[in-house]
C-alpha positions in Angstrom: 23.9 99.7 104.7 26.0 102.7 104.2 26.2 101.7 100.6 22.4 101.5 100.4 22.6 105.6 101.1 24.8 106.4 98.2 22.2 106.4 95.0 20.0 108.6 97.7 22.7 111.0 98.3 23.7 111.0 94.7 20.2 111.8 93.6 19.7 114.4 95.9 23.0 116.3 95.1 21.8 116.0 91.7 18.3 117.2 91.9 19.7 120.2 94.3 22.4 121.1 91.4 19.7 121.0 88.5 18.2 123.8 90.3 21.3 126.1 90.5 23.3 125.2 87.4 23.0 127.1 84.4 21.4 124.8 81.6 24.3 125.5 79.2 26.8 124.3 81.9 24.7 121.4 83.2 26.7 118.6 81.0 29.9 119.8 82.1 28.6 120.0 85.8 27.5 116.4 85.7 30.1 115.0 83.4 32.7 116.4 86.4 30.4 115.0 89.1 30.4 111.5 87.3 34.1 111.5 87.3 34.5 112.5 90.8 32.1 109.6 92.1 34.2 107.0 89.7 37.5 108.4 90.6 36.8 108.5 94.6 34.9 105.4 94.7 38.2 103.6 93.3 40.4 105.7 95.7 37.9 104.8 98.6 38.2 101.1 97.7 42.1 101.1 97.8 42.1 103.1 100.9 39.4 100.7 102.8 40.9 97.9 101.4 44.5 98.4 103.0 42.7 99.5 106.2 40.5 96.3 106.1 43.5 94.1 106.3 44.6 95.4 109.9 41.4 96.4 111.5 38.5 94.2 112.5 35.4 93.9 110.0 33.2 95.6 112.5 35.0 99.0 113.0 35.5 100.3 109.5 31.6 100.7 108.6 30.9 101.7 112.3 33.4 104.6 112.1 32.2 105.5 108.8 28.6 105.3 109.5 29.1 107.5 113.1 31.2 110.0 110.7 28.2 110.3 108.1 25.7 111.0 111.0 28.1 113.5 112.8 28.5 115.4 109.5 24.7 115.1 108.8 24.2 116.8 112.1 26.9 119.1 112.0 25.5 120.5 108.5 21.8 120.2 108.7 21.1 123.7 110.5 23.2 125.4 107.9 21.0 123.4 105.0 18.0 124.4 106.7 19.0 128.2 107.2 20.1 128.2 103.6 16.7 126.8 102.0 14.7 129.2 104.1 16.9 131.9 103.1 16.5 131.2 99.5 12.9 130.5 99.9 12.5 134.1 101.5 11.8 133.4 105.1 14.5 135.6 106.2 13.8 139.0 104.5 
């Protein structure tokens, strides 16, 4: 279930970056983002592969899903206020 959200998050991050990155720097920024996604995916597979040997099968997805939800709840107000400020709602 969580892996289905990864393309949605990557698409949202890409769209958000396209509105802020200078067109002359877009290739470098998105090349760096692609490298980060590929490298961190390998690192995550290594880490969770080792953790999966010692933990029950349900714990890792449950804990990771809870962490993603917690981060979403923590950062949602900041993101909303940032978008409102950029839109000129707080002048």
